Each structure stands twice: as structure tokens, then as C-alpha cells.
N, C-alpha and C positions, 0 to 999 in steps of 0.2 A: 499432519501439518498443524502447527499452533496458529489459531486465528489471530490476525493482527488486531490489537486493541484500538477501538475507535476513539479518537480524541475529540471532544465537543468543540465546535467551531468558536463558541464564545460562552463564557461564564462570567456573570456579574453579580456581585453582592455589595451592598452599600448600607450604611447606617450612620446615625448621628449619635455619637457617644456622649455620656454625661461628663464631659471634660471641657471646661472653659478654654476657649481658644481653638478647639478643633471643631470645625463646622460640619465635616463629613469625613468618613472613612470609606474608601472604595478598594475592593479587591477584584481583579478581573483577569481573565485569560482570553486572548483573541488570537485567532489564526488568520482570519480574512478581513475583519472589519478595519477600516481606516477612518480615523477621526478627521473630519473636515476642519478648516480653519474655524476656531471658536475661541471664546474668552471665558474667564471666571472672575468673580468678584472677590476671590480669596487666593492666597498663595497655594500653589500646588507643589507638594513635597513628594517626590516620586522615587521609588526604588523598583528595580526589575529583578525578579528571582529566577527567571528562565527565559532564554532568548534575548532579544534586544529590540529596542524601539528607536526609530528614527523620526525626527520631527523638525519642522521649520519654526523658528522664532526670530522675529525682527529681520526676516529675509535671509537668515543664515541657517544652513542645515546643521542639525545637532544630532547627537546619539546618546543612548543610555545603556552601555553594557552593564553587566551585573555588579561591577565593583564601584559604581558611581551613585551619587545622590543627585537628582535633578531638582532644581528649584525654579519653577516657572512663575513669574510675577503676575499679579492681578492686572486685568484690563489690557494685557498684551496678547494679541491673537497668536495661536499656535495650532498645529495639527498633530497627527501621530499615526504611525503605521508600523507593522512588523518589519524588522530589518533582517530576519532570518526566516527560512521556509516553514519552520515549525511554529511560528508565531511568537507570542511572549506572554508571560505572566507577571503582573505588576501589583504593587501595593501603593496606595496613594493616601496621603493625609492632606486635607484642605484646611489651611490655617487662616484665621482672620487677621486683620491689620493690627490688632492689639499685640500680636506676637512678633510682628516684623513690620515696621512702619514704611510709609511710602518712599522715604529717602533711599531705600535699598532696591527699589524697582530697577533703576538704571544699572547698578552693579550686577544685578541678577540677569538682566538682558545681555550684558556683555559677556558673562560667563556662567550659564545656568547649570552646567554639569560639573559637580564638585567631586574630585577624587580624594576622599578623606575617610580612611577606615574607621576612625572613632565616630564620626558623624553617621556613617553607614550602620555601625553597630547600635548606636543610640536610637536611630529610626526604627530598626528592627525590634528593639526592646519596647519602644512605645507602641508599636503595632500589637505586640503580645499583651501589653497592659490594657489597651483600650478594648481588647477582645474579651476581657474577663470582668464580669460584674463584681463590684466591691473593691476593685483595685484603682479607683479613680485618683486617690492621693498619689499612688505610684506613677500613674500616667501624667498627672500634673507636674510631678517632680522631673520626670524624664523629658517632658515638653519644655520645661524651663531650661534644662541643660542643652537641648537642641537649639532653642532660640539663642542662647548665649553663644553657642558654637557657630551658628550661621552668621550672627552679627560680627563675630571675630573674623570670619573668613571674608565677608563682604566689605567691612569697614575700610580696608585699605583702598578699595576701588571708588569710594565716594568722590564725586566731582565737587569742585568749588561752587558755591551758590552764585547765581546771577549769570550763568553761561547763556549767551544769546541763542535764540531759536530762529530758524529761517521762517519766512512768512507762510509758506505752504504748510509746514509742520505745525505752526502755531494755529492756523485755521483748522487743521485736522484735529488737534487737541480740543479746540473750542467746540467743534461739532460733536466729538465724543462726549464732552461734558453735557451738551444739550440732550443727546440720546440717553445718557444715564439719568438725567433729570426727568425725562419723558418716557421712561421704560415701559410703563403700562399703557398709557393712552397713545403712545407713539407720536411721531411728528412727520408732517409732509416735508418733502425736500424743499419745496418753494418757501415754506415758512422758515425753515432753517437758513436758507439762502438770504431771506429778507433780514432775519435777526443778525446774521453774521456779515451782512453787506458783501456777499460774494455770489458769483454766478453758480447755479446748481451744478453744472458740469465741472466747474472748478472744485466745488466741495467734494464731489465723488472722486475726482482724480487725486486731490490732495489727501483725502482719507485713505484711499486704497494704496497710495504711494507710501504713506507714513506707516500704516499698520498691516498691509498685505491682506486686507479683507475689505469688502464693500460695506457701506454703512448699513444696508438692510441685513446683511449676514451678521454683522456685529450685534445689531438689535435683537435678532432672533436667538443668537447664542446666549446673550445675556438673559433673555426670557427663559430659555431652557435651564440655565444655571439656577435661576430663582425657583423654577418649577421643581427641580430635583430636591432642593432643600425643603420645600413645602410638602412634597410627597413623603419624605423621610420623617416629617413631623406628624404624619398620619392624616393630612388633609385630603378629602375626597377629590377625585379628578375634576369634577365639575367646578368645585370651588377654586382649584388651582388654575383652571382655564381663565376664570374671571380675574384672579389675583395677579396673573402674569401677562395679560394683554393679548392672549391668543383668541382667534375668532370662535373656535369651537374645539371639541375634543379631538376630532380628526386632524385639525390644524396643529394642535399641540403634539399629537402622536407622530405626525410626519416629521416635524423638526426634531423632536426628542430622539426618535429612532435614527435619524440621519447623523446626529452627533454622537450619541451614546451606543448605538448598535443594539438597543433593546427598547421595549415599549415602556411607557410610564407605569402601566399596571405591573409588569414583571419587576421593574425597578423598585416599586413600592413594596411588593411582596418580599423581595430580597432583603429589604431593610428590616422587616419584621422577623426574619429568620436568621439574620447574619450573625448576631452576637454569640450564638451557641455553636456556630460552624466554622469559625475562623481561627481559633486558638492554635490548631495544629499547623495551619498554613503560616501563621504569624511567627512561629518559632518561639523558643524559650530562653534566649540569651539572657545572661545576668551579668 
């Protein structure tokens, strides 16, 4: 009898390439880990190479089969889990707002899963380029084409400016702005309520209703998002704790592992080794 090959429950490698506009590259395979609701401060450009992912965005269930490109906007909470028993293998590019500005957040929320073979091929080509040292010009060129394609796909969905917002949603957005401004020191709910002239319970209900995540969960996921960037820059864990507002290293580790399914130490080690190990997984489309 041939022994069954054991598939690791999870594999994560991440790094920050020398390509302006790409703040992180993440390659991962998960069979059991489920991402809780969390946010990023960058655009998440996701392709799935094996299996499928299901996720919730703006209270709508979405999915990413292998022929789609998913574009998840910054500051909008989402989760993620395997949609197939064997799990999934994904490649992710995190793009800063210089590549796609805030006007396109609404259109991306309305339709994050893009079935576009040309875009899918270009994203694969960019992954191959960022995995090779010395090919930064190629990566920048491919990123420019991807940005142009994304804008072309999303531009028809842009809303007219000046659309009214309901009161609860407006309060939720104001609270999100406060949490973003006070990311490291944090903010007590009573202080936020005083500044926004709203009852604390109303703030929590409005925020959770608008974004599908509680204010404290939003704050912690933003801190984890910042922590992963600093770790990939080579900053020591003790320094990252201070720079992101966590109480101590166990506090950081607990929330980091809850969201990413791995510890800060393993994540940082993957960044140092990833650039020489991802070329085969990225493919060589031209």
C-alpha cells in the first residue's frame, strides 16, 4: 500500500518586494484556518490556485474560484475560509492607495470578484516578477497594466458624488476615522462618544451594523495589519509591539495568530526566506 501523502495544514510565506506600490506579497495554503473579520489599510488583490475561498464583505457572502481575481478594498472588514474540504492555496498582492484611489472602494465592495482572464493572467505574471530579484522594472510595468485594467473594470460603477448617507452610517464612518487616527494609543468608548455626541451603545450598534465588525475588533485587526508590515521590514518583535499599540508580545501574538493563523515570529522568518522559494509557485506566464 502506498502511504497517503500528508498535506500541511497551513503554509504561509510573505515578503515586501522592492516594487513601489506593492506593500506586501503573501502566498499561503490553508486547510483548517478561518480568517475572522479583519481589515487592511491596503487593497487586497487575491487569486486562488487550488480549491476555493468563501468570505463575507459588506454583509454579503462572496467566493473566489480559480478563474477569478478578487479585489478587496481597504478599511472594509472581511473574513475568509475554505469552501472545499481540501482547503485552498492563494496568492495575494497588497497594493497601496497610490495604485487605486479611494474613489474605487465603493465599486469594489459592490462587486469584488472579477471574472477577467486578461487580469488573471497579468496578476500571475506580476507574482512571477516580484519573486525574482533584479526584475523590478518588469514588475512595475506589469503592475501599471494591472492598475489600468482594474480602473477600467471599476470605473463604470462609480457613483455620482454627493450621495446622502444615513445618520447611523455617518456616525460609524466618523468612529472609524477616530480609531484610525488613534490606532496606537487607542481610544476609550466614552471619549469617542463624547467627541461624536452619541451614546456609547449607539456607537457600537452603528459601527457593527455598518461594517459587520465591532469597534475593538476593527482596532486590533488594523494593529495586526501594521505589525505584519513592520515585521517584514525586519523590525524586532519588541519594537513592533510598541509601534502598534499592543500591551506586550503575548498580546500581539494572540491577535496575530487569530487573524493570520501563524505567529509573528514564523511570519517574520517566512519573509526572510520567501523570495528564493516562490518562483515555481508563481508560474512563468509571459
